[in-house]
C-alpha positions in Angstrom: 88.7 79.6 160.3 86.4 79.3 157.2 82.8 78.7 158.0 81.8 75.6 156.0 78.1 75.1 155.4 76.3 72.6 153.1 73.7 73.9 150.7 71.9 70.8 149.0 70.6 73.1 146.0 74.2 73.2 144.9 74.4 69.5 144.5 71.0 69.4 142.6 72.4 72.1 140.2 75.6 70.3 139.9 73.8 66.9 139.2 71.8 68.6 136.6 74.8 70.2 134.9 76.5 66.7 134.7 73.4 64.8 133.6 72.7 67.2 130.6 76.6 67.5 129.7 76.4 71.4 130.1 79.3 72.8 128.1 81.1 76.2 128.5 81.7 77.7 125.2 82.1 81.4 124.1 80.8 82.6 127.6 77.5 80.8 127.2 76.1 77.5 128.7 74.7 75.1 126.2 72.9 71.8 126.9 73.9 69.1 124.4 71.6 66.4 123.0 68.5 68.2 124.4 65.3 66.7 123.1 63.0 68.9 120.8 59.5 69.8 121.4 58.3 67.5 118.5 59.6 64.3 120.1 57.4 61.9 121.8 57.7 59.7 124.8 55.8 56.3 125.5 53.2 55.9 128.1 52.0 52.4 128.9 48.6 51.6 129.9 46.7 48.4 131.0 45.5 46.7 127.6 42.1 47.8 126.8 40.1 46.5 123.8 38.7 49.3 121.7 37.8 47.3 118.3 36.0 43.9 118.1 34.0 43.6 115.0 32.6 40.2 115.9 28.8 40.0 116.0 28.8 39.1 119.6 30.7 42.1 120.7 30.5 44.9 118.2 32.8 47.4 119.8 34.3 50.3 117.9 32.9 49.7 114.5 30.1 47.2 113.5 30.4 44.5 111.0 33.6 42.9 109.5 36.1 44.7 107.4 35.5 44.2 103.8 38.4 44.3 101.2 39.8 46.8 100.4 37.7 49.5 102.1 39.3 51.4 104.6 37.7 52.6 107.8 38.6 54.9 110.4 38.7 54.1 114.1 38.6 56.7 116.8 41.3 56.2 119.5 41.7 59.2 121.6 39.3 60.7 123.9 36.1 58.8 125.1 35.7 55.5 123.1 33.7 52.3 123.4 35.5 49.4 124.9 34.7 45.9 125.9 34.2 47.2 129.4 32.1 50.4 128.6 33.1 53.7 127.4 36.3 55.2 128.8 39.4 57.4 127.8 42.2 55.0 127.3 44.3 57.5 125.1 44.0 61.3 125.8 43.3 63.9 123.3 46.5 65.2 121.7 48.4 61.8 121.7 50.8 61.5 118.8 50.6 57.8 118.3 49.3 54.6 119.8 50.9 51.0 120.3 48.3 48.3 119.5 47.8 44.5 119.3 45.8 44.0 116.1 44.3 40.5 115.5 42.4 39.2 112.5 39.9 36.5 113.0 39.0 34.0 110.3 39.4 36.1 107.0 37.8 34.7 104.0 40.7 35.2 101.8 44.5 35.5 102.3 45.5 39.3 102.6 47.0 41.8 104.9 45.9 44.5 107.3 47.2 48.1 107.2 47.1 50.5 109.9 48.2 54.1 109.3 47.3 57.7 110.4 43.8 58.7 109.4 43.6 61.1 106.5 46.7 59.4 104.7 46.0 60.0 101.0 46.0 57.2 98.4 45.7 53.2 99.0 48.0 51.6 101.7 51.5 51.0 100.5 52.5 48.8 103.7 51.1 46.2 105.7 50.9 45.7 109.4 50.0 42.2 109.6 49.9 39.4 107.0 47.9 36.2 107.1 46.2 33.3 105.3 42.5 32.7 104.9 41.0 31.2 108.0 43.8 32.4 110.3 43.4 34.0 113.7 46.7 36.1 113.6 48.0 38.8 116.1 50.7 41.3 115.6 52.1 44.4 117.4 51.5 47.7 115.5 52.6 51.3 116.1 50.6 54.1 114.5 51.2 57.7 114.5 48.1 59.9 114.8 47.0 63.4 113.7 46.7 65.7 116.7 44.5 68.3 114.8 42.0 68.7 112.0 38.9 66.3 111.3 41.0 63.0 111.7 42.7 64.0 115.0 43.1 60.9 117.2 42.0 58.5 114.4 43.8 55.7 112.7 42.8 54.1 109.4 42.6 50.4 109.1 42.3 48.6 105.9 41.8 44.8 105.0 43.3 44.2 101.4 42.7 40.7 100.1 45.6 41.4 97.5 43.2 43.4 95.2 40.1 41.3 95.5 36.8 43.0 96.1 34.6 41.5 98.8 36.4 39.1 101.2 35.7 39.8 104.8 37.4 39.5 108.2 36.7 40.6 111.7 39.4 42.7 113.5 40.3 43.1 116.9 42.4 46.1 118.5 43.9 46.2 121.9 45.5 49.5 123.0 48.8 48.7 125.1 50.4 52.2 125.1 50.4 55.6 123.5 53.0 58.3 122.7 52.7 62.0 123.7 54.7 65.0 123.3 53.4 66.7 126.4 56.2 65.5 128.7 59.0 66.3 126.1 57.4 69.6 125.6 57.5 70.3 129.5 61.2 69.1 129.5 62.2 71.2 126.8 60.5 74.3 128.5 62.5 73.6 131.7 65.7 73.0 129.7 65.2 76.3 128.1 64.5 78.1 131.2 67.6 76.5 132.9 69.8 77.5 129.8 68.6 81.1 130.4 69.4 81.0 134.1 72.7 79.6 133.4 73.6 81.9 130.7 72.6 84.8 133.0 75.0 83.4 135.8 77.8 82.5 133.4 80.3 85.2 134.1 83.7 84.4 132.6 85.5 86.3 135.3 84.2 83.5 137.8 85.9 80.7 136.0 89.7 80.8 136.6 92.5 78.2 135.3 95.4 78.2 137.5 98.6 76.3 136.2 102.0 75.5 137.9 105.3 74.0 137.0 108.3 72.3 138.7 108.6 69.3 140.7 109.2 68.8 144.4 112.2 66.8 145.7 111.6 63.3 146.6 110.3 63.4 150.3 110.2 60.4 152.7 107.7 59.7 155.5 105.7 62.4 156.9 103.1 60.9 159.3 101.3 64.1 159.3 100.1 66.1 156.5 102.7 68.7 155.3 102.3 71.6 153.0 104.1 70.9 149.6 103.6 74.0 147.8 101.2 76.9 147.1 99.4 76.4 143.6 98.0 79.9 143.2 95.5 82.4 144.0 91.9 83.2 143.1 89.4 85.9 143.7 85.9 85.2 144.9 83.5 87.7 143.6 80.6 87.3 146.1 80.3 86.0 149.6 76.9 83.8 148.9 78.5 81.7 146.3 80.4 78.4 146.4 83.6 77.4 144.9 84.5 74.1 143.0 88.1 73.3 142.5 89.5 70.7 140.1 93.1 69.7 140.5 95.0 67.8 138.0 98.4 66.6 138.0 100.5 63.5 137.9 102.3 62.0 140.9 104.9 59.4 141.8 105.0 57.1 144.7 108.0 54.7 145.4 107.5 51.1 145.6 105.8 49.7 148.6 104.7 53.2 149.9 101.5 55.3 149.8 100.9 59.1 149.5 98.0 61.1 150.5 97.4 64.3 148.7 95.0 67.0 149.8 94.0 70.4 148.3 93.5 73.3 150.9 92.1 76.8 150.6 94.1 79.4 153.0 95.9 76.3 154.4 92.6 75.0 155.6 91.5 71.5 155.0 88.0 71.0 153.8 87.3 68.0 155.7 83.6 67.4 154.8 82.6 67.5 158.5 80.1 70.4 157.6 78.7 68.7 154.5 81.0 70.3 152.0 82.4 67.9 149.3 86.1 66.8 150.4 88.0 64.3 148.8 91.7 63.0 149.1 93.9 61.3 146.4 95.5 58.2 147.7 98.4 56.8 145.4 100.1 53.4 146.2 103.0 51.4 145.0 105.7 52.6 142.7 103.5 54.4 139.9 103.3 57.6 137.9 99.7 58.2 138.1 97.5 61.1 136.6 95.3 62.3 139.3 92.2 64.6 139.4 90.8 65.8 142.7 87.3 67.7 143.1 86.5 69.6 146.2 83.6 72.1 146.7 83.8 74.9 149.1 81.0 76.9 150.8 81.3 79.8 153.1 84.4 81.2 151.7 84.5 85.0 152.2 84.7 87.2 149.1 88.2 88.2 148.2 91.5 86.7 147.4 92.3 83.1 148.6 95.3 80.8 148.2 95.2 77.2 146.9 97.9 74.9 148.4 98.8 71.0 148.0 99.6 69.2 151.0 100.5 65.5 151.5 101.8 62.8 153.8 103.6 59.5 153.2 102.9 56.0 154.7 105.6 53.3 154.8 108.6 55.5 153.9 107.8 56.4 150.1 109.0 59.1 147.9 106.1 61.3 147.0 106.7 63.5 144.1 104.2 65.8 142.6 104.3 67.2 138.9 106.0 64.4 137.1 105.4 63.2 133.6 103.8 65.2 130.6 100.4 66.2 132.1 99.5 69.8 132.5 99.2 70.7 136.2 96.4 73.0 137.0 93.7 73.9 139.4 90.4 74.8 137.6 88.5 77.3 139.9 84.7 77.6 139.4 82.6 80.0 141.4 79.1 78.7 141.2 75.6 80.3 142.4 74.6 78.9 145.4 71.2 77.9 143.6 70.0 78.0 140.0 66.5 79.1 141.0 66.9 82.8 141.1 67.5 85.5 138.6 
């Protein structure tokens, strides 16, 4: 009798494999569509005002903006806010999401917000307005992460080339972007890639194929062995085995057939926590089927895979019809992916 035990680490690893679309290719594991270390994630914050040039507030920078003079605003690290000095955006942030508001400009124009240290006059606008407006807009700006302009943005009020018009400007931080989480994820994925590559032994992946159909068989109330599908060799005792059976089956009208994969003629019923499934097919159809079972506790050595079935309501149950390749993919997996 096979001792069947459940190891949760297997299913964590299996879930990671599925979620990351891990592909088998040339005897190596490769995670597709992985993020790179220079990508960023968005971190939302409770909105905080870090710039208010109105005389009654004077937060961030003093006095109104004068066209077309650019001014730098420190965003990361400890900064002045309307509720006192605090760190809203940490050092190293790669960008910031803002609400920018102009208050009663003396001339039509636009606001440009861009990374501090950008050479030349602004070539884009972040907010357009008319004289006397109070106009807000959502703005996203990247920021340098090193050098003298690290953590700063440049803000310019341009009255379409006029010199001297003024406006007050308000800036509220609503979120920032950081590469720290992505860099950590990339490091974890790289480590997982290395672990998987070390465990990816081609000898532990076997594909068994078979041909020939069974004769149509009427009702079998109890599960009955239909055929042996092949044998596989398990390399180690502490690994688990995942079997993926693919075929096409036929069930006569009004009937129901239950197909089941066994190892050494023993049913993996899931009672000990292993993954066990059956394929149930009904009502006069030719159906492509896929059945996945996971086996824990199998001894090292050779094992036989067999197909069992039973019929309900007098059907004909036929395996291996149609044009689909019949196969069992045998994957021997490490019990966990945490070790060497």
